[in-house]
N, C-alpha and C positions, 0 to 999 in steps of 0.2 A: 273198697270204698273209693269213690271218685273224689279227688281234691278239687273243689269247685273253683278255687282261685286259679289252679293250674289249667283246668278246663277252659275258663274264660280266656286265659292267655293263649291257649292253643287255638281257640276260635278267632281271637283278634289277630292272630298271626296270619290268618287268611285275609288278605287285603280287601276282598270284596264280599259283600253280603251275597247270599245264594239261596238255593231252594230249601235248605235246612237250618239257616242261620240268618238272623237279622240283628241290627244294633240300633238303639234309640238313645237320644240324649235324656229323655224323660218320658213318663207316661202321664196323661192328663185324664184320669178316670173320673174326675168330678165334672167333666163337660160331656155333653151328648156326642159331640164330634170325636173327642178323644176316646170315649168308651167304644164308639162304633168302629174306629180304626183298629183298636186293640182286638175286638171281636173278629174283625175281618182277617187280621193276620193269623189268629188262632185257627180259624176255619181253614185258611189256605195251607198252613203247615200240616194240619190234620189230614187233609186230602192228598197232599203231595208226599207225605212221609208215613205211610201206613205201617211200615216195618221197623222204623227206628225213631229215636228221640229227635226232636228239633228244638232250637233254642232262640230266645231273644235276650240280648244283653242290654241292660238299661244303665245309663250314666256314662255314655261314651260319645264323643263327638264323631259325627259321620265321616268327615273328610279325611282325618288322619288317625282315627281310632284312639285319640287321646282320652285317657281315663280321667274323668272329672268328678264322678260320683253323684249320688242322689241321697235323699234322706232315707233313713230306715223306714221300711214299709211293712207294717205288720198286719195287713188286711188278710186274715184267714178266710174271708168270705169271697175271695176272688174267683174260686171255683163256682160259687153260686151265680156269679155274674155270667160266666161262660154257659152254665147250665140253663140260665134264663133265656138266652138269646140264640142258642144253637140246638138244632136237631142232631142227634147222635154226637154229643160233645165229647172231646177227648179229655182225659185227666190232665190237669196242668198243676204246676207247682211254682210258687214265687219264693226265691231265697235271697237273703241279704248276705253278700260276700264282702268282708272287710279287705282292704288293700293297703299295703305300706304307702306312706306319704300322703294318704288321704286324711282329712280332718277326722277326729274320732267319731263324730256323729254322721259321717258320710260312708256309704257303701256302694258296691256295684250290685244292681239287681239282676238276678238270673231267673228267667222264666223257662221252665222245661215243659215241652208239650210231648206227652207220651204217645207211643204208637196206638193207632185206633183204626180198626177195620170198618169198612162201610163208608158211605158218603156223608160228610158233614155239611149242613146247610143252615141258613138263618131260619129260625122258627118263628120270628116276628120281625117286623120292620124296625130298623133303628137308623136314625139320621136319614141319609139319602139312599140307604141300601134296603131294597124291598124284601119282604118275606119270601123265602124260598131260594134266595141267591146262593150260589155255590162259588167258592173262591179256590184258586190254586196258586201255587208259587211258580212264577216263570222268571228264573234268574233271581234278582233281588226285589221283584215286584209281586204283590198279591193282587191277582186280577180275577174278575168275575168270568164265569164260563156258563154257556147254555147247556153243555153236555154233562149229564150226571153219570160220569164214569170214574172208576178207580184207575188212575194212571199207573203206568209201570214205574216202580220205584228203583232208582239207580244210586241212592245215597247210602244204603245200609252199610256197605263195607267201609266207606269213607268215615262215617260217623263212628262206627265201631273202633276204627284205628285212632281217632281223636280221643275217644273216651278211654281207650286202653292206655294211651300215653299220659293220661291224667290220673292214673291210679295212685293211691296214697302209698307211702312207705314210712319206715321209722324215722328217717331223717326229716321228712316233711312234717311229721307229727311233732317231733321235738322242736323244730324251728317254729312251728305254730305256737307251742306253749311258751317258748322264750319270747316270741314277738308279743304275745298277749301280756306277759308280765312287764315288758319294757314300755308298753303303751299306757299303763295304768299307774297312777301315783300310789305310794305306800299307804296313804290314808284310806284308799279304797280296798286295801287288803286283797289283792288278786290271789286266787287259789285255783287248784285243779282237782277234779275227781275222776276216777276211772270206773267205768261201769262194764260189767261182763268181760273184763280183761281185754277190752278192745276199743271201747268208746271213751274218749277223753273230753270232758267238759271243763272249760275254764270259765270262771265268773268273778266279778268284782262289784263292789258297791259300798257306798258310804253308810255306815251303820249308825242308826239312831234308836233310842228307846223312848217310846211315848206311852205313858200309862202302863208301864211294865211290859209292853209289847215291843218286839224288835222289828223294825222296818229298815229297808235299804233304799237309798236314792242313788241316782246316777248309775243305775244297774246296767251291766253289760255281761251277756252270757253267750258263749261261743262253743259250738261243737268243732273241736280242733281237727278231728279226723277229716272233716269235709270242708273246713275253713268257711263255715256258715255261721253267721250271727243269728242266734235263736231269739234274742230279746235285747232291746235297748230302750232306755228311757232316761231323759234328762231330769225330769221334775217329779214324776209320780213316785209314790212310796210303794214298796214291794215287800212281800213276805216270801222267804225262800225256805224250802224243806226238801229233803231227799231221803231215799232208802236204797236198798241194794239194786232195785230195778228201775227206779223212776226219779226224775228231777222235777220238782213242783214249784211253779211260780204263781203267786196270787197277787194280782195288781189292784191297788187302791187309788182312788182319787180324792182330793181334798176339796170340798165344796162348802160354800156358805156365803151369807151376805154380811158385809163388813168384816168383823173379826171372829164371827161365830162359825169357824170352819170345823167340819167333821169328816172323818175317814169313811168312805163308802167303798165296799168291794166292787171291782169292775169285772174282772175276768180271771179265771183260773186256767192255767195251761200245764198239762202234764206231758212230759217227754218220757216215753216208756221204751226201755232198751231190752231187746230180746236176745235169747241165746243163739239164734241163727244168724246173727250179724246184721240185723236190720233194726230200725227204731221207728216209732210212730209218735205223732203229736196230736193230742186231743185237747180241745178248748171248751170250757163251759162259761157261758156268759152269766154273770151273777148280778148285774147292776139293776137295782130298783131305784129309779131317779127320785131324789128327795123333792117334796112339794113345798113351795114357799108361798107366802101371801101374794095373791094375784094383783092386788092394788099396788103393793110395793114394787113388784116386778114390772107392771105396766109403766110406772113412773120411771124406773131405771131404763126401760126399753125406749121410751120417748126421748129421754135425755141422751142416750147413746146415739140414737138416730139423728138427733140435732147436731151432735158433734161430727158425725160422718158427713152430714150435709155441708157443714162449714169446711171440712177438709176437702171435699170434692169441689167446693167453690173457691178454694184457695184463700179462705179467710183465716187470719191468725187466731189461734186458740188462746183462751185465758189461762192463767196458772192453774186454776182448779180443773179446767177442761184437759190440760196437759196431764194432770194427775189421773183424771178419769180414763184417759186413753190407756194407761197402764193396766187398768182393771177390765178393759173391754173384752178380752178373751174369756175370762171367767164369768163375767156378768151376762154376756151373750149366750154362753154355754148353758148357764142356769135358766135363762129365758127359753132357750130351745127345748130343754128338758121339761119345761112346764107349759108347753103348748104354743109358744111363739115360734112357729115353724119357719118364718122368714128370717130368724135371727142368724142362721148360718150364712145366708146370702148377704146380709148386712155386714157380717164379720169379714167376708171375702172382699167386700168393697174397700175396706181399709187396709188390706194387705200391703200395698206398696208403701203406705205411710209408716206402718209398724215395722216393716222390714228395714226401712232406712233410719230408724231410731238408733242413736249411738249405743245405748244399752240394749243388747240383743235378747235380754231375758223375756221381754214382752213378746218378741217374735217367736221364741221357743214356746211360750205359753199359747200363742196363736195356733201353732202347728199341733200342739197337744190337744187343744180344744176341738179342732177340726177332726183329728183322729178319733176322739171319743164320739163326736157327732156321727161320724161314719160308722163306727161300731154299733151305736144305738140304732141307727137307721137300718142297717143290714139285719139286726136281730129281730126287728119287728115283723 
């Protein structure tokens, strides 16, 4: 098994980006430009590395390769994005890799682009890149080409050596377990489970009992063998179960108007461990959005928009409006789920204001709301 943290260190030790490796400070997949540039790079790596893996490391400053981290990214539909815009798309995987000295909610993102035979091209126009465009890597750049040819690959032996040096061992696995326990308070009851005598899963969460049902919040789950964070949530309630073959995570969200909140199942993720030393992850989207009174939601939506207009104009908010800001993420989320499709854009407008609030809880709720909106959008 490849230790992903060690793999990233080996990639970053190469001072320059190249034809099989790129580094980014962040991805902006919510914008058309950001989405287009990501697709461009995937296309270029696929065409330039038909015989070996290629990689993008996210959460690193370009100039000095300083590790700064990004938020946990749980978008299991990222392959769907690639499939939607590329002809002959490669298989890709996005993994969240925890690093020492990063804040607990920060990780390094690792995008793996697997070998892919044949020419990959844009299947539709996106941003300024026209349909049919083919990209290749030339050094650290992803450039368009008029020639539809499979270029000679010279990276295979280099990449194989990097991956071989990142292989896991008992010392790295034990260090990973100890590191996980050190990073979590006793109240979150960190523990480990061994599957198939070779996979080590560490998990922690704050246990609560609601109506005789056990939920966990502030859940953190990590596959230590690969140093990959499988799940992370600050606020959502989660049910956890496991058997000799699988680890099962069922995620719930708490929604309601005023104080009438109810738990709604969002998604079930099953991590299945096999005897041949591999594992796979399957997700089932469970969410059936609750429907609320349209007149009440329209009133809330108009009030929220008025608050955002005042913030954009630099007008001081009243005490009641300050209190309403704290509820913006949940109320806009409910509006979006009930057909107010502009609610997500309205919520993004207020991001700088919420991010600068002294109490960071509202900003955490903001990011959770957008994460759920993204899941719902991709599931439709």
